N, C-alpha and C positions, 0 to 999 in steps of 0.2 A: 614750882618745878619747871624745868626747861621743856618746852614742847619740841618734839621731833627728834631729840637725841635719844639714842638707844644704846645702852651699854652692852657690848658683846662679851658674854661670859666665857670662862675658860673652856667649857665643854664644846662650845661652838668653834672656838679656835682649834681645839684638838681634832674634832671631826673634820674640820676644813683641811688640815695639813697631815693627818695621820689616818691611814685607811683602816678603820675599825668596822665600818659598815659602808658599803658602796652607796646605798640610798642616803644615809646620813651625811656622808662626805659630799655628795652632790648638792644636798640641801644647804649644808654649811657653806659650800663654795658659792652658792647662789647669793648668800649674804655677804661673804668676804670679797668676792671678785669685784662687785660694783664699788666697794670702798676704795680699792686700789685704782679704779678708773676715775671715780667722781669725788672721792673724799667722804667725809661724814662719819668715819669710824671713831668709836669711843670705847676705851677699855681702861683698866686700872693697872698700876704697877704690879699689884698682887696677882691679877689675872695672867700677866706675862710671866711672872715667877712660877705660878702653878702650871701654865702651859709648858714651860721649859722642863719642869720636874716630871710631868706626866708624859710628855712626848719622848723624853729620853730614857725613862726608866720604868714607868708604870703601865705600859701597854705591851701587848703580845710581841709586836715587831717595832721596837723603839727606833726612832730616827737618830742618825748620828748627831752628836753634841754640836758639831760645827754647823750643821743645817739648822738645828733649833736656835742656836745662837744667832745665826744670820736672820732668821725670821723675826726674832725679838728685836734685834738691832734695826731691821728695816722698819718695823712698826714704830719704834722709839724715834727714829730719825725722820720718818715720813711726815710730810705735811698733810697727808690724807687721814691720819689718825690723830686723835687727841687722847693722850694718856694722862689720866688723873691719878692723884695719890692721896693717901690719908695724911692726917696731921696727928700730932700727939694727942689732942682731945678725941680723935676718932676712936682710939682704943677704949676710952671710957664710954663713949657713945655706943660702941659695939657691945660692950658688957651690959649696958642698959637694955639693948635690943635682945640680947640673950635672955635676960631676966624677964622682960615683958612678953616676949613672943616665942621663947624656947627655941631660938635659932641655934644652929651650930656656930661656934665663934667665928670661923673663917668666913662664912657666909654673912654673918652679922657685920664683920669688918668691911666687906664689899658694900653692903647696904648702907652702912654709916658713911662711907666715902661717897656713894651715890647721893644720899640725902644732903650731905654737906656741899656737894657741887651742883645741887638742884637738878639731878637727873632722876626721872621718874619711871623709866622703862628699861627693863633688862631682857635681853634675848638669851634664853637659857633653857635647857631641858630640866633644870632643877625647879620645877613649879612648886613642889611641896614646901620648900623652905621659904622662898621669896614671896609666895602668895600670902604668907602670914602677916606681911607688913602692910599696914594701911598707907596709901599713897604711892605704892610701888606696883606697876603693871608688869605682868610677866607675859612674854611672848615665847611660846615653845615652838620653834620652827620645825620640830620633828614630830609633833603630835598629829596623828591621823593624816599625815601628808605622805603621799607617794609621788616621787618625781617621775614624770613620764618622758 
């Protein structure tokens, strides 16, 4: 697996751009802002789709569709982010991960994409599901951290 690359999961993107918790937003921005300055961002097409759906509909104060679209477009077009995608075989790989590790399918699909692209680290608050996978390291940027 590739050293150094860390996949930024949907919940980090949502917290970075949508105010759900001031503390979590600050912590998420501490991750996202340097990417826009220095590069090194990594996410999946699925994460961007989930971000759009959550940010525009599934939060208390959804952002305008045009704003979410702009964020997704900026990530896709930016040289600061690498956006990886699944392949046809990824679906079958994800189903195997569901069977072996009892993962929710959509998380298994992200994990399959990570494995296929040799990415071993995910930055997410979803420790419970991703920690079930051997070879995947989970970094929860919100766990027991208070930004000062």
